[in-house]
N, C-alpha and C positions, 0 to 999 in steps of 0.2 A: 307201803307202797309197790307198785307194780312196773315192773322196767322189763322192756324186751329188747334185746340185744340181735342184731342181724348182720351177720357178715355175707353181703352178696357176692353170688359168684355163676358164673355160667354153667360149672358141671356141679357144684357142691354148695348152697347156700345154706349156711348154719344159722338156727334160729334157737334161742334160749329164753326163757321167762322166768324172773326172779319176782318172789312177792316177798317184800320184808327180809330181804338178803339168801332167803330158801329158793334153791331151783326147784321149779313145779316142772318144767320138761325143756326138752332139747332136743330137736330133729335136725337131719339135713336132709333137705330138698333137691334132689338129684334131677338133673337136666341133661339131655341129649341131643347134639345137631341132627337135624331131620332133614338136609336138602342144604346145596349151596346158594339158593335163591334169597333174594333180599327179603322178598315175605316171608319165606322160612324164618330166614333168621328174627324178623320182626313177631312172629307168631312165637318162637322160642321165648323171647322176650316178655311177650306177654305171658304166655303161660307161666314163667317163673312169677311175675307180679300178681298173677292170681291166687297162685300158691301162697305166695308170702301174705298176702292181705285175707286168706282164708283163716290165717293164723290169729292175725291183726285184729280181725272182725269178731272174734269170738270171746275176745278178754274184756271181761267188763272192768270199768273203772280204771284203764289203763292212764299211769302218769307219764310215761316218755318213751320213745323207740331210738333206740341209739343205733345208727348205721356206721358200717367202717366204710371209711372213703375209699377213694381209687386207689391202688398201688402203680404208680406213675411207671414202673417198670416192666409193666406189661407191655406183649408185642403191639405193635399197631391196632392190628384188626380186636384183638381181644381188648384192648384199651377202648377202642370205639363203642365197644357191644357193652361193656362194662360202665362206659359213661352213660349209654342210654339206658341202660338197667337200673343205675342208681338215680338217673331223674325220673324216670316212670314211677320207681316207688315212692319218690320225695312228692311226686304230684300227687299221689293216691294220698298220701300222710296231709297234705295241705288240704284236699277235697273233703278228708274226714275232721279235720281241725284236728290232728294229733300232735302233739307236741313233739318235735325230734330234733335232734342233731346229728353232726357227723366228725366222727373220729378218724383222723388218719392211722395209718396200720403201723406207724412208728410212734404214734402217741398211743396205740393201745397196748403195745409191746413194752411203752416206758412204764405205764399205769401198772401192767403184772409183774415185771421182772426187773424194773431199775432201770434199763438199758433200751433203748429203742431202735437196735438192731437183732434182737433174741431170734434164733431159730425156733420153728415150731415146735421141736420137741423141748426144747427149756421151757415155752409158753405154757405147755402142758404140766411139765414138773413143777413149775411156778405157781399154776393155778392150783395144783393141789395142795402143795405148801402153805398158801394165802388162805384157801377156802375150804380145803379137806375134801373137796369133790376129783374123783378120777374121771375126766373126761378123754375118751381116746380118740376122738375124731377132730383135727384141729379147726373145722368149721364151726362144730358147735362149740369148742373152747374157745375160739375168739368170740363169738356170739354170746358166751356166759359172761368174758372179760367185758365186753361192751355194755351188758345188761348191769353189771357192777359198775362199771363207770357212770351209767345213767342215774345208779341209787347215789353214787358218791356227791354227784354235781347237784342232786336235789336235795340234798341233806343239808340241812342250816350249817351245822358244825361237825364237818366231817373229820373223822379221825384216825385218817389210813397214815402209811407211811410217808415221810417229807417228798417222796419222788411223785406219790399220789397226789397228796395234795398241789405240787407242783401243775401235775396235768388237770386237775380240777380248776385250777383257777385259769389254765387257759383255755378251757372248754367253755367257762361260764362268762366269756367274752363274746359268744355267739348265740347265747340264749338270752 
């Protein structure tokens, strides 16, 4: 099974690919603001989407893509940008007929730590405890967790922790 987790961000989009539970690769796609005009903003979003889809397009037999949902505590401009970015990537998934689903940031945190309000350093620590992977970039760590959520959701009889099973049950409602 191949599951790709994507933690979309305007500055550092994390990507992690799992194959049968093993980390194949992870990366952070960096992006910088290149102007204050509306067209510069759209070009930046389009550039992130192109880089994300370059990763997606080279994966053969991809089973699922899991996107982190929008953090609604973001400031208004960032929230608008992230919303646009998220829907641009979703459109690309639909156009390519790739199964995807969205996991809220609090739901991802619960899946990894058992609590929906864990800090980034706790996420990295608990990721190490659960999976033995030391991922020091929080964007890649979130993407790694998202990919594990994807595998868990597609596994017929998932055998994770009780709190992880609760997350899987919640997410299965959207697919």
